[in-house]
GUKOL-146171 format. One record per residue (C-alpha): x, y, z. Coordinates in steps of 0.25 Angstrom, whole numbers, plus 5000, padded with zeros to 4 digits. Each point is the difference from the previous one (the first is absolute). Layout:
BEGIN
XYZ...
% end
This chain:
BEGIN
486649364671501350075007501449975001500850085010501550014997501050035012501450044997501050005011501550015003500649965014498750025008499549875001499450015014499150104993499749904989499649905011499050105004499550014986499849854998499250005012499250114996499649944987499949865004498449995002499950104987499349954987501050084993501349944995501350055006501449994993501250035008501350044993501150015010501450054996500649985013501349935002499449875005498749954997498949995011500149895010499649864994498949975008499350134995500349974986499549865001498750065006499950104989500249894990498849925006499250135000499250004986500050155000501450045004501350004992501350025005501150044991501450035005501050074991501350095002499650084988499650154997498650045004499550014985500649864997499249955012498750074996500149934987500249865006498650035008499350064987500249854993499349945012498850085002498749934996498950095004499450114992500450115009501350035008500550105011501450035005500349995015501150065009500649905010499650095012498850054995498449954999498950014990498749995006499249894993498650085000500850124993500549904990498749954997499550134999501050034989499749864993498550044999500450134992500949934991498949904997499050104997500950094991500849914990500750134994500850015014501349925001500150055016499450055011500550035015499350035013500450105010501350005008500350025014501450005007500149925013500950005012500049935013500150075013500049965015500449885008498849944994500450034986498750074996499750024986499950154995499750054987500150124992499850064985500949944989499850064987498850085002500050034986499449874996498850045004499150014989501149974990499649964985500849994987499149964990500350074987499649904988501350044993501349945004500950124998498950095007499949915012501549995002500250164999498850015010500649905010501550064998499650145001499349985014500849885005499749945012500549865003498849914999500349884990501049945008499249945010498750004993499249874996500449974985499449914989501149895001500450024985500250155004500949965011500849904992500350114990500550105010500449955013500349864994500850064988500850125006501650024998500750025012500350154999501150075010498850075009498849955005499250124996500349974986499549865001498750065007499850104989500349904989498949905005499050135003500150044985499949864994498749985008499450144996500349974986499449865001498650065007499250085009500450005015499050045011500050005015498849965010499750075012500349885009501249975008500849904993501550025003500850025014501450064998501049965011500750105008500949895005501149994991500850084990499949974985500849884996500950044988501349934994501350055003500150094987498750075002499750125008498649995005499850165001500450024985498850064994499549974985500450144997501449995005500249874994499550044987500750134999501449925004499749904989500750014987499350024987500249854996499449955014498850094998499849954985500249865006498950035011498950054991500249894990499949905011498750055005499549994986500449864998499349965011498650044994500250014985499549874997498750025009499850134994500449974986500850134999501450004995501250025012500450134993498750065001499749975014501450035004499650154996498849995009500949965012500950104998499050124999499349945012501350005008500450144995498650055006500349925013501350075001499350144999498849985009500549905011500850105008498750075001499349885005501249975010499750145006498549995000500149875008501150055009500949874997500349924987498749924997500749885000500450005014499249945012499550095012500749955012499850105011500149905012501149914996500249905012501549994998500350155001499750115011498649945004500649885005500550075013498650065001499449874998500849935011499750115010498550024999498949905003499349954987498850075004500650145002501049984987498749984991499250115006501150094996500249954986498450014999500050155004501250044991499249944989498750085004500950125001500549984986498749974993499350135007501250084993499549954988501049894996499349884994499849905011501350075007501149884998499249905009498749934999500349945013499749855006498949904996499050065008500350144995500149984985498649974995499450145004501350064993500049924988498650034998500150155002501150004990499249924989500849865002499149885002500349905011499149895000499749925012500749894993501250094998500050045014500049855005501249984990500750125006499849935014500649874995501250084993500350065014499949865007501049954989501050125003499849995015500549854999501050024990500650115009499949925013500849884993501150094995500150065013500349865007500649904991499849895010498650014996500149994985499549894992500249974986
% end
């Protein structure tokens, strides 16, 4: 029922982790690798013999590689996955159920957590990411109204949502290569909302990594916001951008490109007015991941000095203190043992099957980091 598309660039060790993670799943996996060299022949050969895995290597732009993947999708639903992150299969199934029951929707996403690794034993810890997804729903029957609703209160939800494959192909699979990643993200989102409704479940689906920085091409600045990109672009680029969004959906909506372009421009103008207020209310840009305890920064020294048990108790105490002060979840949901009760208190669903998946992910990450720390132990 589902294809997972994973783009990557010069992070092939993380690709190996993804391949192993999805190997036993019933989902199809398409890896689109833009690295200088392809994966080792033995890995590529193994994937070729796996009926649900496809490996594509091309030193081309992200948009071109996404288009290559779009041509090979054979399932009714598709989801994008980052090479260093994880989707829980239980969360994906919950989104598939919603889409199966609601034909007017084109996409659905579960709840998102950031994850990090701490201590000598590489414990998995998680915290809230995109809490504004809880209860999120854009279901206006009119495309123009739906777009305005979504962009007036914009939150990144569609990018890693489960989409009906025709919608995925018309959006991620058909994007031009703009000069900023946020321009691509927002164009994708606007096209999705024009094509249909989009909602969120309360199940945990998406684990965002705090292990790496965002991969960007040399001419991109990953910190450029959409507002900055738009206001710095000349009028010709702005017109091309609106027409490009409209072209992606015009045939499906049976509306002229010129009319849809007007909707897009009005939605962007509304976004430019309201988004600064949302950024302040969220205390950070909505598209950023909450990463309060990144392993490779100052906490690394603390992790090396304290025993794991004490380190985790310190983090747990800090999380409880933040929640007591009224911050939703603090910035820390804790370890696998702590999470179920905290998540339940915040209205998030973590089933026993999902908890088991998190334990499997932790074991996968622990093995991954052990192998990376000792090259002599690595196997391809």
